[in-house]
N, CA, C and O atoms as a GROMACS GRO file, in nm:
protein
  208
    1MET      N    1   0.055  -0.082   0.036
    1MET     CA    2   0.023  -0.034   0.020
    1MET      C    3   0.095   0.114   0.018
    1MET      O    4   0.197   0.129   0.086
    2LYS      N    5   0.026   0.260  -0.085
    2LYS     CA    6   0.140   0.306  -0.100
    2LYS      C    7   0.053   0.432   0.017
    2LYS      O    8  -0.067   0.459   0.029
    3ARG      N    9   0.156   0.478   0.076
    3ARG     CA   10   0.161   0.585   0.149
    3ARG      C   11   0.177   0.720   0.138
    3ARG      O   12   0.298   0.741   0.134
    4LEU      N   13   0.080   0.880   0.126
    4LEU     CA   14   0.145   0.971   0.114
    4LEU      C   15   0.210   1.075   0.240
    4LEU      O   16   0.180   1.061   0.359
    5LEU      N   17   0.272   1.146   0.204
    5LEU     CA   18   0.306   1.200   0.359
    5LEU      C   19   0.236   1.373   0.290
    5LEU      O   20   0.216   1.431   0.184
    6THR      N   21   0.224   1.389   0.421
    6THR     CA   22   0.100   1.543   0.423
    6THR      C   23   0.254   1.642   0.522
    6THR      O   24   0.313   1.587   0.615
    7VAL      N   25   0.294   1.810   0.465
    7VAL     CA   26   0.346   1.814   0.522
    7VAL      C   27   0.231   1.966   0.583
    7VAL      O   28   0.135   2.021   0.529
    8VAL      N   29   0.288   1.986   0.687
    8VAL     CA   30   0.266   2.055   0.830
    8VAL      C   31   0.299   2.149   0.872
    8VAL      O   32   0.420   2.171   0.869
    9ASN      N   33   0.236   2.221   0.915
    9ASN     CA   34   0.332   2.396   0.983
    9ASN      C   35   0.354   2.313   1.068
    9ASN      O   36   0.317   2.196   1.080
   10HIS      N   37   0.451   2.410   1.160
   10HIS     CA   38   0.507   2.421   1.372
   10HIS      C   39   0.384   2.359   1.406
   10HIS      O   40   0.372   2.248   1.457
   11ARG      N   41   0.273   2.454   1.368
   11ARG     CA   42   0.180   2.472   1.477
   11ARG      C   43   0.116   2.358   1.479
   11ARG      O   44   0.075   2.308   1.584
   12GLU      N   45   0.100   2.298   1.345
   12GLU     CA   46   0.065   2.188   1.347
   12GLU      C   47   0.090   2.029   1.378
   12GLU      O   48   0.031   1.930   1.421
   13ALA      N   49   0.187   2.062   1.339
   13ALA     CA   50   0.317   1.993   1.388
   13ALA      C   51   0.338   1.920   1.573
   13ALA      O   52   0.375   1.810   1.612
   14MET      N   53   0.290   2.056   1.653
   14MET     CA   54   0.265   2.041   1.788
   14MET      C   55   0.177   1.972   1.826
   14MET      O   56   0.188   1.879   1.906
   15PHE      N   57   0.028   2.028   1.749
   15PHE     CA   58  -0.073   1.961   1.804
   15PHE      C   59  -0.082   1.770   1.747
   15PHE      O   60  -0.130   1.679   1.815
   16ILE      N   61  -0.021   1.758   1.606
   16ILE     CA   62  -0.025   1.639   1.618
   16ILE      C   63   0.042   1.543   1.651
   16ILE      O   64   0.035   1.424   1.621
   17ILE      N   65   0.135   1.621   1.739
   17ILE     CA   66   0.206   1.503   1.875
   17ILE      C   67   0.143   1.530   2.004
   17ILE      O   68   0.092   1.431   2.055
   18ASP      N   69   0.133   1.639   2.070
   18ASP     CA   70   0.023   1.622   2.166
   18ASP      C   71  -0.111   1.574   2.184
   18ASP      O   72  -0.167   1.514   2.275
   19THR      N   73  -0.150   1.620   2.058
   19THR     CA   74  -0.277   1.526   2.080
   19THR      C   75  -0.269   1.382   2.058
   19THR      O   76  -0.338   1.303   2.122
   20ARG      N   77  -0.161   1.339   1.940
   20ARG     CA   78  -0.202   1.208   1.866
   20ARG      C   79  -0.298   1.198   1.797
   20ARG      O   80  -0.362   1.100   1.836
   21PHE      N   81  -0.357   1.257   1.695
   21PHE     CA   82  -0.448   1.308   1.663
   21PHE      C   83  -0.399   1.417   1.542
   21PHE      O   84  -0.338   1.514   1.585
   22PRO      N   85  -0.424   1.409   1.351
   22PRO     CA   86  -0.510   1.295   1.345
   22PRO      C   87  -0.385   1.219   1.308
   22PRO      O   88  -0.269   1.258   1.301
   23ARG      N   89  -0.452   1.073   1.281
   23ARG     CA   90  -0.387   0.955   1.274
   23ARG      C   91  -0.262   0.890   1.091
   23ARG      O   92  -0.293   0.786   1.035
   24ASP      N   93  -0.186   0.944   1.058
   24ASP     CA   94  -0.057   0.962   0.954
   24ASP      C   95   0.048   0.967   0.968
   24ASP      O   96   0.118   0.956   1.069
   25LEU      N   97   0.073   0.990   0.841
   25LEU     CA   98   0.280   1.060   0.773
   25LEU      C   99   0.257   1.169   0.771
   25LEU      O  100   0.152   1.202   0.717
   26PHE      N  101   0.374   1.310   0.849
   26PHE     CA  102   0.386   1.391   0.799
   26PHE      C  103   0.475   1.418   0.840
   26PHE      O  104   0.535   1.367   0.934
   27LEU      N  105   0.525   1.584   0.718
   27LEU     CA  106   0.670   1.628   0.732
   27LEU      C  107   0.666   1.806   0.793
   27LEU      O  108   0.596   1.901   0.756
   28GLU      N  109   0.750   1.796   0.879
   28GLU     CA  110   0.755   1.957   0.911
   28GLU      C  111   0.838   2.029   0.827
   28GLU      O  112   0.873   1.939   0.751
   29PRO      N  113   0.888   2.121   0.790
   29PRO     CA  114   0.996   2.241   0.760
   29PRO      C  115   1.036   2.251   0.853
   29PRO      O  116   0.960   2.265   0.949
   30SER      N  117   1.197   2.251   0.872
   30SER     CA  118   1.227   2.322   0.952
   30SER      C  119   1.363   2.323   1.017
   30SER      O  120   1.423   2.245   1.091
   31GLY      N  121   1.400   2.500   0.931
   31GLY     CA  122   1.530   2.552   0.886
   31GLY      C  123   1.632   2.428   0.775
   31GLY      O  124   1.631   2.403   0.654
   32GLY      N  125   1.691   2.389   0.863
   32GLY     CA  126   1.793   2.350   0.682
   32GLY      C  127   1.734   2.186   0.708
   32GLY      O  128   1.773   2.087   0.647
   33CYS      N  129   1.660   2.188   0.785
   33CYS     CA  130   1.561   2.013   0.779
   33CYS      C  131   1.469   2.003   0.792
   33CYS      O  132   1.394   2.094   0.829
   34TRP      N  133   1.417   1.825   0.754
   34TRP     CA  134   1.268   1.826   0.801
   34TRP      C  135   1.233   1.714   0.867
   34TRP      O  136   1.263   1.597   0.842
   35ILE      N  137   1.133   1.782   1.000
   35ILE     CA  138   1.107   1.669   1.115
   35ILE      C  139   0.993   1.584   1.045
   35ILE      O  140   0.889   1.640   1.012
   36GLY      N  141   1.008   1.488   1.028
   36GLY     CA  142   0.899   1.334   1.005
   36GLY      C  143   0.826   1.330   1.108
   36GLY      O  144   0.836   1.407   1.203
   37ILE      N  145   0.768   1.265   1.101
   37ILE     CA  146   0.592   1.217   1.229
   37ILE      C  147   0.542   1.152   1.157
   37ILE      O  148   0.475   1.189   1.060
   38ASP      N  149   0.583   0.965   1.219
   38ASP     CA  150   0.510   0.891   1.132
   38ASP      C  151   0.401   0.840   1.324
   38ASP      O  152   0.410   0.765   1.421
   39ASN      N  153   0.323   0.935   1.270
   39ASN     CA  154   0.116   0.877   1.368
   39ASN      C  155   0.050   0.762   1.276
   39ASN      O  156  -0.072   0.784   1.274
   40SER      N  157   0.079   0.662   1.210
   40SER     CA  158   0.025   0.597   1.197
   40SER      C  159  -0.051   0.471   1.354
   40SER      O  160  -0.119   0.372   1.378
   41THR      N  161   0.008   0.550   1.396
   41THR     CA  162   0.009   0.415   1.539
   41THR      C  163  -0.027   0.438   1.632
   41THR      O  164  -0.048   0.366   1.729
   42GLY      N  165  -0.048   0.626   1.603
   42GLY     CA  166  -0.062   0.673   1.743
   42GLY      C  167   0.030   0.713   1.785
   42GLY      O  168   0.007   0.810   1.857
   43GLU      N  169   0.140   0.685   1.776
   43GLU     CA  170   0.250   0.686   1.872
   43GLU      C  171   0.360   0.817   1.872
   43GLU      O  172   0.453   0.826   1.952
   44ALA      N  173   0.341   0.872   1.812
   44ALA     CA  174   0.375   1.038   1.731
   44ALA      C  175   0.514   1.027   1.713
   44ALA      O  176   0.583   1.114   1.766
   45ARG      N  177   0.551   0.966   1.668
   45ARG     CA  178   0.755   0.903   1.594
   45ARG      C  179   0.823   0.990   1.548
   45ARG      O  180   0.764   1.028   1.447
   46THR      N  181   0.953   1.070   1.567
   46THR     CA  182   0.939   1.195   1.456
   46THR      C  183   1.128   1.148   1.491
   46THR      O  184   1.199   1.094   1.576
   47ASP      N  185   1.133   1.226   1.334
   47ASP     CA  186   1.271   1.188   1.299
   47ASP      C  187   1.269   1.282   1.197
   47ASP      O  188   1.174   1.308   1.123
   48PRO      N  189   1.432   1.354   1.197
   48PRO     CA  190   1.494   1.462   1.200
   48PRO      C  191   1.586   1.409   1.032
   48PRO      O  192   1.627   1.295   1.011
   49TRP      N  193   1.595   1.484   0.971
   49TRP     CA  194   1.636   1.494   0.724
   49TRP      C  195   1.650   1.561   0.803
   49TRP      O  196   1.576   1.620   0.882
   50PHE      N  197   1.802   1.553   0.779
   50PHE     CA  198   1.924   1.716   0.696
   50PHE      C  199   1.990   1.686   0.629
   50PHE      O  200   2.073   1.597   0.613
   51ASN      N  201   1.897   1.884   0.516
   51ASN     CA  202   1.958   1.861   0.333
   51ASN      C  203   2.095   1.865   0.346
   51ASN      O  204   2.146   1.872   0.457
   52SER      N  205   2.168   1.863   0.233
   52SER     CA  206   2.315   1.805   0.274
   52SER      C  207   2.380   1.914   0.140
   52SER      O  208   2.501   1.917   0.117
   0.00000   0.00000   0.00000
């Protein structure tokens, strides 16, 4: 199954992390990196990706 990422701003990202809603995959641009948010299971796991 192919999943798409939704780009969110900082305020939306904090809402997702704080409330664990909605469940999906997200990206937040943050200066020189992107923050990936995997909330597909309601755990709101995050990982940074740095631009090179």
